[in-house]
Steps between C-alpha positions, in 0.01 A plus 500: 500500500594770246614829648247776425486869579170682513448737206840418351506440124643190339629430152474157339678397181487160332788372285575204278849355465569515126859372471658250746614682813841423651463590864751315712591427858849421627489166317389665172158337532196694382324634807168670552438856384587696812355837603856629537590425137176658374562807713846529348350491150246768593779721637681471166195600298406778744847653453487455123158666470564788740853614413383757244265654758783558746749615236264759353454655846868514601805688363730196487511120497645504852211703640245288312656176629489631855128578477427170326675303775308688770163431339590140419599434861180660626287276275693171483695523824876501554757291681741780581605596852193720531284251312126527465227252421316485168164676475331182384506127557544264205377143461532251217230237449519210255264215424617235547723614783785284369578617146599235245874478424737340249864517382503422127517841326661685332647219294849533361689311231858604434523246217179624336454871587193538277224754542288294742770532768541878493339561841813346650707776333346756736471256791861436594514336843149353480578188300732219605867526413834331558576133554477283810831324431680835475349626824342808341146375445222746576147352486220691326316751716156413626219734396137576580289396202319750282120546477452510877313783668578692817356808669678790668308682772612835641330624816570867567565625849301796632578836344648389168415762237302433184803612297714233666230237445490588130878471481471148642228412248720629219797299629290183513382567145847575363635178649221307326544675162880504475659287769559172671662342802806289571828428325543644150179702532647771271525236231134403529528202735239509776280740302168573669184643344249701699147367452303727731545798730241552773280253310517699173618274216831584331515230234557579132353340189728678253833680489330840462328480840826394665669792329231740627534373860873573483434850368258576784757398760803665336618791719526854365871567456464816291585733789814309602698504176835480677784253458434129537371385841761381753319164525258297288194723461261650248629809325448683173734242342292195602323289238281190494472256210247219456511216252203526265515125435396309817615140543301190593674459838689715747812287469491536122457878528794514741713281276424717194594813694823335614572391143456857374732623775759233423495592131527871574765476770694188420496420128802554277309765303390692809603867537552425868851360522777507758488775760175637356317209666551665839177696453308175558649461848822402672695295605588384150806354331518641147851389406535345155702218656467363853878460503565866424618724780229731630531874441424738791147554360446125465614451859246759620218360285564152636509593868228766536123464490227700327158382387373526144270791403277245322229326705342201323141395564241254369131586533177307426294639211175306486604135476842591357815668633699800385859598569576855612807705591518803728800726436600702808845655448679645803846609602689182426792509743684738732827417320520744203663240276230240568228765479585577136253255344294532181137505614361529143623143443275377781204714395524374143434144620132589548474530123589129475169389653276339234249758372612725786257755644594766752325650800 
């Protein structure tokens, strides 16, 4: 029997899987959508949406981070020595209970790297690689199929403030407008689209209404015009671009976005060459020849990790699908040499979206 508390509010959000979702267990098999993974996604979006609020109220990043961590732990719980429980319970419901799965996408063809295979360019590790006879074969990852619906239910514990409830609603909405779940989520795999929040529909029939929903959610960063955030978060430098030319399928929209990215980042005529590619995330090997000895910078770029400031997404627009990119620049790396990246190169990619519009 579901756990209920008298006079305690609940929040219900319904989502549709838009792009195949690569959630995996220890055997790299697609598993169910777990409450823990959803909670992790909501934490990410809560931090991203609320950073500017903390920074505008504090004299330094350090002080703002301290207050953010305190409030985050109070709302979502913490696992530290003096850990505390979350102020809500979270459940995930899907119908059918066992979501349909497959392992045949993204497709890759090294002999024929034409435009229809571009999703594999941003999906390294998802498609099969290697050879059995050489002992390095890696089978393709299993995924949860797109166009399946699931519901997230949050049940607040007694005493949770209305402000905190609204923050949770905003986090649920942001996840369903910009985000996804699973491996390569920042490259649009596992994209989810919110369809309703507390039984209020959040579906869009044209790009303009999607654009307006993003504008309503966008946090006010005007009072926190400081340096870039210390982690991925909204700031005065953030931007959001939407393709004004929706595609006939989500996979096609994703492939077209990947093709635009491949052309911008990887073509011979691209302005993004060599070490300049670091802005799109590390580790990366940008040597002109794989046989060349690595410089100290190349050694660092190949052994450290930092996520890209570009978050890819695919969203339903009526019976079609549009590609979108959220640009959230942040301090890139604690190493000064690695931190010296050219963010305008990443921001300029938004202009590559077909008939791009901005929120």
